[in-house]
TORGULUM-447071 format. One record per residue (C-alpha): residue number from 1; chain; x, z, y. Coordinates in Angstrom, 2 decimals, padded with zeros to 5 digits, always signed. Layout:
<NUM; A; <X; Z; Y>>
...
//
This chain:
<1; A; <-001.33; +038.63; -006.94>>
<2; A; <-003.85; +037.84; -010.27>>
<3; A; <-004.22; +034.72; -011.95>>
<4; A; <-007.49; +035.09; -013.13>>
<5; A; <-009.56; +033.01; -016.02>>
<6; A; <-011.53; +030.88; -013.96>>
<7; A; <-014.61; +032.06; -015.22>>
<8; A; <-013.71; +035.25; -012.95>>
<9; A; <-014.47; +033.48; -009.97>>
<10; A; <-017.74; +033.32; -008.65>>
<11; A; <-019.71; +029.67; -008.02>>
<12; A; <-019.50; +030.59; -004.33>>
<13; A; <-015.78; +030.38; -004.92>>
<14; A; <-015.74; +027.13; -006.96>>
<15; A; <-018.09; +025.34; -004.68>>
<16; A; <-015.26; +026.17; -001.86>>
<17; A; <-012.41; +025.40; -003.86>>
<18; A; <-013.88; +022.28; -004.66>>
<19; A; <-014.48; +021.30; -000.32>>
<20; A; <-010.74; +022.65; -000.17>>
<21; A; <-009.95; +020.10; -002.81>>
<22; A; <-012.22; +017.17; -000.83>>
<23; A; <-010.19; +017.69; +002.07>>
<24; A; <-006.92; +017.69; +000.56>>
<25; A; <-007.58; +014.37; -001.00>>
<26; A; <-008.10; +012.98; +002.55>>
<27; A; <-004.23; +013.11; +002.96>>
<28; A; <-003.53; +010.85; +000.09>>
<29; A; <-002.12; +007.70; +002.35>>
<30; A; <-000.05; +010.16; +004.61>>
<31; A; <+001.53; +013.42; +003.31>>
<32; A; <+004.19; +011.93; +001.61>>
<33; A; <+006.51; +013.26; +000.55>>
<34; A; <+004.57; +016.45; +000.86>>
<35; A; <+001.75; +017.32; -001.84>>
<36; A; <-002.01; +016.86; -000.32>>
<37; A; <-003.74; +020.20; +000.66>>
<38; A; <-006.72; +021.22; +001.67>>
<39; A; <-007.70; +024.83; +003.11>>
<40; A; <-011.18; +026.53; +003.63>>
<41; A; <-011.85; +030.04; +005.51>>
<42; A; <-014.99; +031.63; +004.72>>
<43; A; <-016.47; +034.89; +005.35>>
<44; A; <-018.93; +035.57; +002.54>>
<45; A; <-020.88; +032.45; +002.36>>
<46; A; <-020.44; +030.88; +005.71>>
<47; A; <-017.30; +028.56; +006.33>>
<48; A; <-015.81; +029.10; +009.56>>
<49; A; <-012.92; +026.93; +009.61>>
<50; A; <-011.43; +024.03; +007.48>>
<51; A; <-008.42; +021.75; +007.31>>
<52; A; <-006.45; +019.65; +005.33>>
<53; A; <-002.53; +018.52; +005.63>>
<54; A; <-002.15; +014.99; +007.67>>
<55; A; <+001.53; +014.27; +007.57>>
<56; A; <+004.42; +015.80; +006.73>>
<57; A; <+006.05; +017.24; +009.75>>
<58; A; <+002.96; +018.02; +010.80>>
<59; A; <+000.69; +021.77; +010.70>>
<60; A; <-000.20; +022.24; +007.43>>
<61; A; <-003.79; +022.66; +006.08>>
<62; A; <-003.89; +026.33; +006.46>>
<63; A; <-003.22; +025.76; +010.18>>
<64; A; <-005.89; +023.51; +010.76>>
<65; A; <-008.22; +025.74; +009.49>>
<66; A; <-006.95; +028.85; +011.08>>
<67; A; <-007.22; +027.13; +014.34>>
<68; A; <-011.33; +026.08; +013.54>>
<69; A; <-011.63; +029.61; +012.66>>
<70; A; <-010.19; +031.57; +015.75>>
<71; A; <-011.32; +035.28; +015.33>>
<72; A; <-013.50; +034.77; +012.64>>
<73; A; <-010.44; +034.35; +010.12>>
<74; A; <-010.24; +038.29; +010.64>>
<75; A; <-011.46; +039.77; +007.27>>
<76; A; <-012.17; +036.29; +005.98>>
<77; A; <-010.88; +034.67; +002.57>>
<78; A; <-008.97; +031.57; +002.64>>
<79; A; <-009.00; +029.12; -000.23>>
<80; A; <-005.89; +026.83; -000.11>>
<81; A; <-005.34; +024.21; -003.00>>
<82; A; <-001.95; +024.91; -002.98>>
<83; A; <+000.49; +027.87; -002.72>>
<84; A; <+001.26; +028.57; +000.90>>
<85; A; <+004.57; +027.83; +002.09>>
<86; A; <+006.70; +031.15; +002.88>>
<87; A; <+009.39; +029.15; +004.28>>
<88; A; <+010.83; +027.84; +007.68>>
<89; A; <+010.81; +023.99; +007.36>>
<90; A; <+009.66; +021.68; +010.03>>
<91; A; <+006.92; +023.67; +010.27>>
<92; A; <+006.49; +027.83; +010.23>>
<93; A; <+005.37; +029.48; +007.08>>
<94; A; <+001.42; +029.31; +006.44>>
<95; A; <+002.12; +032.71; +004.33>>
<96; A; <+002.60; +034.21; +007.92>>
<97; A; <+000.23; +032.61; +010.21>>
<98; A; <-002.33; +033.77; +007.27>>
<99; A; <-001.17; +037.29; +007.94>>
<100; A; <-000.88; +037.21; +011.76>>
<101; A; <-004.75; +035.71; +011.71>>
<102; A; <-006.10; +038.60; +009.59>>
<103; A; <-007.05; +037.15; +006.60>>
<104; A; <-007.74; +039.69; +003.99>>
<105; A; <-007.99; +037.48; +000.56>>
<106; A; <-006.47; +034.22; -000.75>>
<107; A; <-007.72; +031.81; -003.22>>
<108; A; <-005.09; +029.63; -004.31>>
<109; A; <-005.58; +026.83; -007.13>>
<110; A; <-002.09; +026.77; -008.16>>
<111; A; <+001.46; +027.80; -007.42>>
<112; A; <+004.16; +025.15; -005.41>>
<113; A; <+006.89; +025.19; -008.00>>
<114; A; <+008.99; +023.72; -004.87>>
<115; A; <+012.27; +025.63; -005.04>>
<116; A; <+011.57; +027.52; -001.50>>
<117; A; <+008.17; +028.20; -002.35>>
<118; A; <+007.65; +028.99; -006.05>>
<119; A; <+005.90; +032.12; -005.82>>
<120; A; <+007.45; +033.26; -002.41>>
<121; A; <+004.26; +032.22; -000.59>>
<122; A; <+002.36; +034.62; -002.71>>
<123; A; <+004.80; +037.66; -002.89>>
<124; A; <+004.72; +037.67; +000.97>>
<125; A; <+001.12; +038.13; +001.21>>
<126; A; <+000.71; +040.57; -001.23>>
<127; A; <+003.54; +042.51; +000.30>>
<128; A; <+001.25; +043.26; +003.14>>
<129; A; <-002.05; +044.01; +001.17>>
<130; A; <-003.55; +040.74; +001.38>>
<131; A; <-005.21; +039.94; -002.08>>
<132; A; <-004.08; +037.11; -004.13>>
<133; A; <-005.81; +035.20; -006.65>>
<134; A; <-004.70; +032.07; -008.71>>
<135; A; <-005.72; +029.76; -011.13>>
<136; A; <-009.28; +028.67; -009.63>>
<137; A; <-009.45; +024.37; -010.10>>
<138; A; <-006.13; +024.84; -011.04>>
<139; A; <-005.93; +021.43; -013.10>>
<140; A; <-008.16; +019.57; -010.82>>
<141; A; <-005.50; +020.76; -008.29>>
<142; A; <-002.37; +019.59; -009.88>>
<143; A; <-004.39; +016.45; -010.82>>
<144; A; <-004.72; +015.43; -007.18>>
<145; A; <-000.70; +016.30; -006.80>>
<146; A; <+000.45; +014.88; -010.18>>
<147; A; <+003.42; +013.12; -008.35>>
<148; A; <+004.35; +016.14; -006.67>>
<149; A; <+004.36; +018.12; -009.68>>
<150; A; <+006.33; +015.39; -011.71>>
<151; A; <+008.92; +014.65; -008.83>>
<152; A; <+009.66; +018.96; -008.65>>
<153; A; <+009.09; +019.76; -012.15>>
<154; A; <+010.17; +016.78; -014.07>>
<155; A; <+012.76; +015.17; -011.57>>
<156; A; <+011.00; +011.92; -011.57>>
<157; A; <+008.19; +010.22; -009.82>>
<158; A; <+005.10; +009.81; -011.77>>
<159; A; <+005.06; +006.13; -013.18>>
<160; A; <+001.91; +004.24; -012.99>>
<161; A; <+001.88; +000.50; -014.22>>
<162; A; <-000.77; -001.70; -012.50>>
<163; A; <-002.08; -004.83; -014.59>>
<164; A; <-004.73; -007.17; -015.01>>
<165; A; <-006.13; -009.06; -017.92>>
<166; A; <-008.63; -011.11; -019.06>>
<167; A; <-011.22; -010.05; -022.21>>
<168; A; <-009.11; -012.08; -024.48>>
<169; A; <-005.92; -009.80; -023.04>>
<170; A; <-004.30; -012.57; -021.03>>
<171; A; <-002.33; -012.09; -017.35>>
<172; A; <-002.19; -015.84; -016.57>>
<173; A; <-003.36; -019.63; -018.12>>
<174; A; <-000.84; -021.56; -020.47>>
<175; A; <+000.44; -022.96; -017.35>>
<176; A; <+001.56; -019.75; -015.68>>
<177; A; <-000.98; -020.07; -012.87>>
<178; A; <-002.56; -016.08; -012.72>>
<179; A; <-004.61; -016.53; -009.09>>
<180; A; <-006.86; -015.14; -009.29>>
<181; A; <-007.37; -012.98; -012.81>>
<182; A; <-009.67; -010.48; -011.01>>
<183; A; <-012.22; -010.05; -008.27>>
<184; A; <-011.62; -009.55; -004.52>>
<185; A; <-013.29; -006.13; -005.08>>
<186; A; <-010.27; -005.25; -007.84>>
<187; A; <-007.97; -006.56; -005.47>>
<188; A; <-009.10; -004.24; -002.71>>
<189; A; <-009.24; -001.27; -004.85>>
<190; A; <-005.47; -002.03; -005.62>>
<191; A; <-004.45; -001.81; -002.04>>
<192; A; <-006.02; +001.96; -002.51>>
<193; A; <-003.89; +002.52; -005.76>>
<194; A; <-000.70; +001.39; -003.63>>
<195; A; <-001.54; +003.26; -000.67>>
<196; A; <-001.32; +006.75; -002.33>>
<197; A; <+002.14; +005.57; -003.80>>
<198; A; <+005.40; +006.28; -002.33>>
<199; A; <+007.08; +003.01; -004.02>>
<200; A; <+005.74; -000.23; -005.59>>
<201; A; <+008.20; -001.23; -008.39>>
<202; A; <+008.88; -004.88; -009.35>>
<203; A; <+011.39; -007.21; -011.49>>
<204; A; <+013.49; -009.88; -009.75>>
<205; A; <+011.45; -012.51; -012.20>>
<206; A; <+008.27; -011.51; -010.48>>
<207; A; <+009.92; -012.20; -007.00>>
<208; A; <+011.02; -015.72; -008.08>>
<209; A; <+007.70; -016.40; -010.20>>
<210; A; <+005.16; -014.79; -007.51>>
<211; A; <+006.92; -014.37; -004.40>>
<212; A; <+004.73; -011.20; -003.83>>
<213; A; <+004.52; -009.62; -000.49>>
<214; A; <+003.87; -005.87; -002.40>>
<215; A; <+002.40; -004.15; +001.38>>
<216; A; <-000.69; -002.32; +001.82>>
<217; A; <-003.77; -003.48; +003.14>>
<218; A; <-006.70; -001.77; +003.81>>
<219; A; <-009.63; -002.07; +006.07>>
<220; A; <-009.06; -001.96; +009.86>>
<221; A; <-008.97; +001.74; +010.96>>
<222; A; <-007.16; +003.03; +007.82>>
<223; A; <-003.96; +004.26; +007.89>>
<224; A; <-001.11; +004.63; +005.38>>
<225; A; <+002.76; +005.04; +005.11>>
<226; A; <+004.39; +001.68; +003.89>>
<227; A; <+005.32; +002.61; +000.32>>
<228; A; <+009.07; +001.85; -000.19>>
<229; A; <+009.57; -001.69; -002.04>>
<230; A; <+011.82; -001.65; -004.73>>
<231; A; <+013.18; -004.77; -006.87>>
<232; A; <+014.98; -003.93; -010.14>>
<233; A; <+017.60; -007.05; -010.25>>
<234; A; <+019.15; -007.42; -013.69>>
<235; A; <+020.92; -010.56; -013.89>>
<236; A; <+021.63; -011.16; -010.06>>
<237; A; <+020.80; -014.15; -008.20>>
<238; A; <+017.99; -012.04; -006.15>>
<239; A; <+015.97; -014.32; -003.74>>
<240; A; <+016.61; -012.64; -000.74>>
<241; A; <+014.78; -014.64; +001.24>>
<242; A; <+011.97; -013.43; -000.83>>
<243; A; <+008.50; -011.72; +001.23>>
<244; A; <+009.19; -008.43; -000.14>>
<245; A; <+012.43; -008.70; +001.93>>
<246; A; <+010.71; -009.21; +005.48>>
<247; A; <+010.26; -006.52; +007.99>>
<248; A; <+006.93; -005.13; +007.15>>
<249; A; <+007.89; -002.19; +005.07>>
<250; A; <+011.17; -000.80; +003.85>>
<251; A; <+012.51; -002.53; +000.45>>
<252; A; <+015.32; -001.33; -002.18>>
<253; A; <+017.22; -003.72; -004.38>>
<254; A; <+018.67; -001.97; -007.59>>
<255; A; <+021.48; -003.50; -009.85>>
<256; A; <+023.46; -002.85; -012.50>>
<257; A; <+026.72; -001.13; -011.64>>
<258; A; <+028.32; -003.52; -013.41>>
<259; A; <+027.21; -006.20; -010.92>>
<260; A; <+028.54; -007.35; -007.54>>
<261; A; <+025.13; -008.73; -005.90>>
<262; A; <+025.40; -011.30; -003.48>>
<263; A; <+023.03; -009.69; -000.76>>
<264; A; <+022.82; -010.08; +003.04>>
<265; A; <+024.33; -007.27; +004.88>>
<266; A; <+020.67; -006.15; +005.89>>
<267; A; <+019.42; -005.53; +002.32>>
<268; A; <+019.43; -001.91; +000.96>>
<269; A; <+021.25; -001.80; -002.30>>
<270; A; <+021.67; +000.70; -005.10>>
<271; A; <+023.53; +000.91; -008.49>>
<272; A; <+022.28; +002.53; -011.63>>
<273; A; <+024.11; +002.14; -015.45>>
<274; A; <+022.75; -000.33; -017.55>>
<275; A; <+020.60; +000.57; -020.83>>
<276; A; <+021.28; -002.24; -023.15>>
<277; A; <+020.52; -005.49; -021.72>>
<278; A; <+018.33; -003.58; -019.09>>
<279; A; <+018.67; -001.58; -016.05>>
<280; A; <+018.92; +002.77; -017.01>>
<281; A; <+014.78; +002.84; -016.03>>
<282; A; <+015.09; +006.99; -016.51>>
<283; A; <+017.94; +006.74; -013.77>>
<284; A; <+016.25; +004.61; -011.18>>
<285; A; <+013.18; +006.99; -011.24>>
<286; A; <+015.74; +009.58; -011.04>>
<287; A; <+017.44; +007.84; -008.08>>
<288; A; <+014.08; +007.52; -006.46>>
<289; A; <+012.58; +011.20; -007.10>>
<290; A; <+016.33; +012.19; -004.87>>
<291; A; <+014.42; +010.15; -002.32>>
<292; A; <+011.65; +012.32; -002.36>>
<293; A; <+009.27; +009.66; -004.25>>
<294; A; <+006.15; +011.05; -005.92>>
<295; A; <+004.59; +008.49; -007.35>>
<296; A; <+005.51; +004.96; -008.26>>
<297; A; <+003.38; +001.82; -008.96>>
<298; A; <+004.83; -000.71; -010.81>>
<299; A; <+003.28; -004.37; -010.31>>
<300; A; <+005.52; -006.42; -012.70>>
<301; A; <+005.45; -008.67; -015.49>>
<302; A; <+005.19; -008.21; -018.83>>
<303; A; <+008.51; -007.73; -019.96>>
<304; A; <+009.51; -004.84; -017.67>>
<305; A; <+005.95; -003.27; -018.13>>
<306; A; <+006.21; -003.36; -021.86>>
<307; A; <+009.87; -002.20; -021.24>>
<308; A; <+008.88; +000.75; -020.03>>
<309; A; <+006.35; +001.56; -022.30>>
<310; A; <+008.52; +001.54; -024.63>>
<311; A; <+011.24; +004.08; -023.69>>
<312; A; <+008.10; +006.19; -022.68>>
<313; A; <+008.12; +006.81; -019.05>>
<314; A; <+005.06; +005.19; -018.38>>
<315; A; <+002.70; +007.98; -017.18>>
<316; A; <-000.42; +005.98; -017.04>>
<317; A; <-001.98; +002.58; -016.96>>
<318; A; <-004.07; +001.26; -014.26>>
<319; A; <-005.75; -001.83; -016.10>>
<320; A; <-008.07; -004.32; -014.70>>
<321; A; <-010.33; -006.50; -016.87>>
<322; A; <-011.93; -009.72; -015.52>>
<323; A; <-014.66; -010.90; -017.68>>
<324; A; <-013.26; -014.44; -018.56>>
<325; A; <-011.32; -015.90; -021.40>>
<326; A; <-008.23; -017.34; -020.69>>
<327; A; <-007.12; -018.71; -024.88>>
<328; A; <-004.68; -018.11; -027.06>>
<329; A; <-002.23; -020.21; -025.56>>
<330; A; <-002.53; -017.75; -021.84>>
<331; A; <+000.54; -015.45; -021.34>>
<332; A; <-000.04; -011.99; -023.15>>
<333; A; <-000.46; -008.88; -021.08>>
<334; A; <+002.96; -007.15; -022.83>>
<335; A; <+005.94; -008.09; -024.43>>
<336; A; <+009.07; -006.31; -026.28>>
<337; A; <+006.47; -002.88; -027.39>>
<338; A; <+008.10; -003.94; -031.16>>
<339; A; <+004.93; -002.92; -032.70>>
<340; A; <+004.94; -004.33; -036.47>>
<341; A; <+002.12; -003.00; -038.15>>
<342; A; <-000.72; -000.12; -037.52>>
<343; A; <+001.99; +002.61; -038.31>>
<344; A; <+003.59; +001.60; -034.86>>
<345; A; <+000.55; +001.33; -033.04>>
<346; A; <+000.64; +003.15; -029.81>>
<347; A; <-002.34; +005.20; -028.63>>
<348; A; <-004.04; +005.45; -025.04>>
<349; A; <-006.82; +007.68; -023.90>>
<350; A; <-009.17; +006.70; -021.11>>
<351; A; <-009.09; +009.30; -018.22>>
<352; A; <-011.46; +007.18; -016.57>>
<353; A; <-013.93; +004.05; -016.34>>
<354; A; <-015.23; +002.65; -013.82>>
<355; A; <-016.75; -000.79; -012.43>>
<356; A; <-015.23; -002.73; -009.36>>
<357; A; <-017.00; -005.56; -008.93>>
<358; A; <-017.43; -007.66; -011.90>>
<359; A; <-014.17; -005.97; -013.50>>
<360; A; <-013.88; -003.31; -015.24>>
<361; A; <-010.98; -000.53; -013.86>>
<362; A; <-009.62; +001.63; -016.61>>
<363; A; <-007.03; +004.42; -015.87>>
<364; A; <-005.04; +004.98; -019.36>>
<365; A; <-002.17; +007.63; -020.41>>
<366; A; <-000.49; +007.62; -023.79>>
<367; A; <-001.56; +009.93; -026.29>>
//
């Protein structure tokens, strides 16, 4: 196996790996807890087979690509966005399938850190003479599956906080009314971010104030796995008749270990330690990782969002800015950051900026 400098790969290599990455992204709403993976099989500059992982428990990307390639896979190159698996899980090892088909070269974007793979796929291929090269478009491959890599390597999901505000940084009018700050287009865009999330998390205060459904609503014909809905309950008295406890998606209530919650019997609940007057948010994420959650999208109020930023567990902010003004009596975007002067400011970098209808969508990450 050789890990090459990106400049060592040809323009054709880059083009086929880029195609494999685009294929992988087609599984964004359906593969979890598995990573998104794409595979392209070529003979010279001719594409003879391609595929992507559609859902956990189903065939992997390499299997779909090999089926399409058929006998033309012998002597061909396989471009895969993640190291081929080498273990028997719910499906047979993809490394074995590539060898059996006669693939002679495998170009992989990145290693799979999952314990039952973690280099074994590459070793199995090289042991029988398959040429293995890694590192092509690795950053893009890791970015695509940032939630999976976070869960496996850090032991916690990737945490995204979704926020919406006016030009003057307000999330609601002075009377608390927040419907609707952003446009129809922005709200439809949020649904796609929800669809790629393993869990949608909010606080009990938001449940009482807004009664959100926290479900995924995509255009007809598009499918997505229903994310787990998670409610953090710090004070008890959770409104269990709220819409978030309907049957449209599973819901988990997380409360403090020193609470005896008065929930109905059909509500799944989990206890975590406290961290001062709030729940231990790191413990919450660790528990969600154990459930196979790769990405968590937080849709909560200023207090919980601010607390998450304060303790340093936010990986990215998904911020929608509407071209309206709500005045100085409007509700603030965040509370509790404890910034007293410029020395205490918290820097963010813009990863992406996009117009969504009349609104501006920013994807930001902490410096």
